[in-house]
C-alpha positions, 0 to 999 in steps of 0.5 A: 499499500505504500505508507508509513506506519509507527509501530510501538511495543513492537518487541512484544508478543503482538508487535512482533507479529504485527511488524512481522504482518506489515514487512511481509505486506510491503509497508514502510514500517518504523519502531520506536524503542526504548534505549535499553532496548536490543532491536535484536527482533527487529526485522531487516529494513525496519526503520529504528528510532530510540527514545523514552516516551518522556523525550519529546524531541525523539517522539518528534522524530519518531511520528513526523512523516508516518501515515499511521500509527498503531501503539500497543507499547505499555505495562501490565506488572506494576505496584501501583496505579502512578506505575499503571499511569506511567507506562500506560496513560503517560505514553499515550499522552506525550505520542499524542502531543507529538502528533499534533505537533508534528504530524497534521496529516498523520490518518490514523492514531491506532490505539490498542487497549484491553478487555479489561477496560469493560470489566467482566460482563453479567452473562458469558454468551454475548458478553459486553458491547462497546455500548455498554458503561465500561466498569474496570475491576483492575489498575490495569484496565482503570489506566487503560481507561484514562488512556481512551479517554485520552486518545478521545480529547483528542480525537477531535484532532487526531483521527483516533481508533481504539481496539480492546483485545480479549486474552490472545494466544498463538505462537510467542504468547507466555501467559496461554503458554502456563494453561498449556503446560499445566494442560500437558501434565494432566492439571486445570488450577484455576481461579473462582468458579472454573465450571461457571466461568466463560472467556473470550479469545482471539487467536494472535494473527486474526487480532493483527487482520483486525486492528489493521483493518480497524486502522485502516477503515474510515468508518473506525475512526474516532471508534472503540471495538472489541475484536475477537472471536464471535464465540467465547470459550470454557475450561471444558471447551479449551479442554477439548480443543487441546486434547487430541493435541496435547494427548492427556486423558484424564484432566484433574480440576481444581480450582482455587476458592477466592479467600485462598487466591487473594491471600497467595495474590497478597503475599506474592505482591506483598514480597515482589513489593520488597524485592522492588520487582512487580509481581506477576500475580497481586491483590489487583491482579487476583480480581480479575483472576476471580471474575466469572465472564471475561466475554466481548461481543466483536458484532461491532468491528463485523459491521463497521469493517467486515472484521470477522476471525477465521480462525477456529479455536480448536485449529489456534491450539493446534498451530500454537502447541506445534509451536511451542513444541519446535521452540522446546517451550513444552 
């Protein structure tokens, strides 16, 4: 298409896939990397601009002359609200300010947010839609909501689009990997009411397709969209999809009671604070894990720009597990 796109967060799981997608399309790609990032995974031919999100000069160089921006950079772990704001809100604010100053012809600013902004759904089939009032249950979700609000404040001057993915899986992901590692051992340990829980998921290639459709659609300018598979998933459905690939015969399903989970999460979070490193799980994250329905509806994305996830759960899981095995992760 002959455009130049700036990608932030390119060293992450989704960002790396976005880079591969854009390079394969023949687009000119620029990435914004922190000074300490190695850049070893950046494909040949991709332009690199280094700097922090507090560096106005570097941000100006990054946004100057690009046609579209895909903003993925952010943090999923922090000690408190201020830490999440530093990683998720401040970068959006400074990027948008740089665009206003240095790139008045930008065609689209795509902000990749999260389903956690919406909070859990009240039921597990249809899920939340873009018309529902956000009700995040974690500091991470609240920080993403504040970042979304900033995007909308600039929407009169800058064409912005926000996408809210649910759980994302696929080759390269390390979060859902932990679930497959448990299943391979014949165990599934979860939090909350396992038999009741349902969740939306999306295969990473489908997500990238949906993101780029949103970033290029005129109808999506100024909009917020859930980019997800059309049907939510239960733990039993996930087990059934993984069983033929992993080859387990039986599964021991264990659900941590909420009081026990919150107690353990509080201890782990406290240890992380003492060590100066945010823990993978703390009381705040536990509040996300115990919810029954992390489910969203992708209908608006299909209506406005024709997106529909094309990878069935069983196929996506088979591809993902095969990749894990090739890399020795599983």
